[in-house]
C-alpha positions, 0 to 999 in steps of 0.5 A: 934868184934861183936857177934850175939844175937837172930836172928836179933840184933848185939851188937858191943862190940867195934867199932873204926875209925881212927882220927888223926892217932889214933883209936878212939871209937864211943861210945858217952861216950868215944868221945873226947869233943869239937872236931874241925869241918870245921868252928871251931864251930857250922855249923851255925856260918859262915852263920850267920856271912855272914847274919849279914855282908849283913844286915850291908852293906845294912843298911849303904848303905841305910843310906848313900843314905838318907844322900846324898839325904838330902844334895842334897835337902838342896843344891837345896833349897839354889840355888846350884847344884853339878857337879856330874861328878867331885866328886874329887873336888865336884864343887858347882855351884849356880843356882839362878840368883841373886847368879850368878849375884853377882859372875859375878860382882865380877869377872868383878869389883874387882882386880884380886888379891883381897881376899874375906872374906866369910863363907866357903861354898861360897869358891868354887863359888868365886874361880870358877866363880869369880876367886878370892882368899878366906880366908877360903876354908872349915870348920875346923877339929873341925866340931862340932863347925861349923856344927855338933852341930846344925844338927841332922845328922852329915854328914859333916865329911864324905863328908869332909873326902872324898872331902875337906881339912880341914882349920886351926882352927885359920882361921875359928875362925877369920872369925867367929869372924868377923861376930860376932864382935859388933864394926866396928873397931874390924871387920876391924882389923880382915879383915886386919889380914886375908889379905882380901879386900872384904866381901861377904854375902847372905841374908837370908841364912847367917842369918840361918848360924849365929848360926854356926858362933857364935859357930865357934867363941867360943861364946854362941848363947844365948848371941846373939839370943832372941829365940832358934828357928828362923822363916822366919817372925822373920828374915824378921822383924829382931827381932831375935838378941839381938844386931846387929853384923857387920855380921848381918848388912851386911847380911841386907845390912846396912851401916857399918863404915869402909866398902863401900857397892859396890854390893847389889841385895837384896840377895848377898851383897859385901862390900869393906874394906876402906883404 
C-alpha cells in the first residue's frame, strides 16, 4: 500500500512479490541472502568455464600437433616413413635404399621360421618386409627406462597407448642385456634364451640408441660412456665408449666370436648365431 507525499513522490511502505509460493519483501535489507540464480552462481561463471575449456582444448591440440610433427621429423631423418592410411597398425616403412636392401636380403636369404633379435623399432619393418619373427615388437610399459628418461618430450607413452601393445619387461631387458653384454659367451646365451637365430643392427643410429639400451638393461650409462654428449665425429672415431660391448662391435661391423656376419652394407648389419 502506497501513500503520496508532495506532488510527485510516492513512498511505498510495503512492496511484495511472490517467490516460492511466499510473499517476499523487495526491501534489500529483507531480501534472502545467497538466493539461487539460473547458473547456481554469478552470471559469468558459465561463460568463464567455456572459455577455459576452449583454451585448454586448443593448447592440447597444438601441443599434440607439435609432438606429432617432431615424431615425423625424427622418422624422416632416420630414413623412415609412416603409412598414415593405416593408423591402426601404424606401419613403418624404410625409405633409405640401404635399409630396404637389408630387409630384402633377410627375406631372401634366411630361413622362413627364423627369429631376429633387434631393437624394438625395427620390428615392423622386419615383420612387414622380411616376413620374419622378432624377439620384441615394442617397448616395455616402463617406458622411462627405454625412452622417456633421455628425451625432453615424452611422447612415446601417448603413441603406444594408441597404437602398440607393450612388451614384457623381461623380454625388453633380455634384448637390452644382449647389446650391453661385454663377453660373447653371455651374448650367445641370451640369444638362445630368446630363441633367436639372427641379430640385426644399424649404424650409426643404433649407436645413438645405445644409451636407451643401457637404461633398459638396468645399467648406469656412466659405466659405458666416456662423455655425456655424443657427437657424430666421436661416433665415427669410435671414442665414445669405455669398453666395446657385443652390441657396439656389431654396430661397427666387427668380427664377433660365436656369430657369423652374413650381411653388411655399411649401414645395416646382420649376424647369424653359430650352432
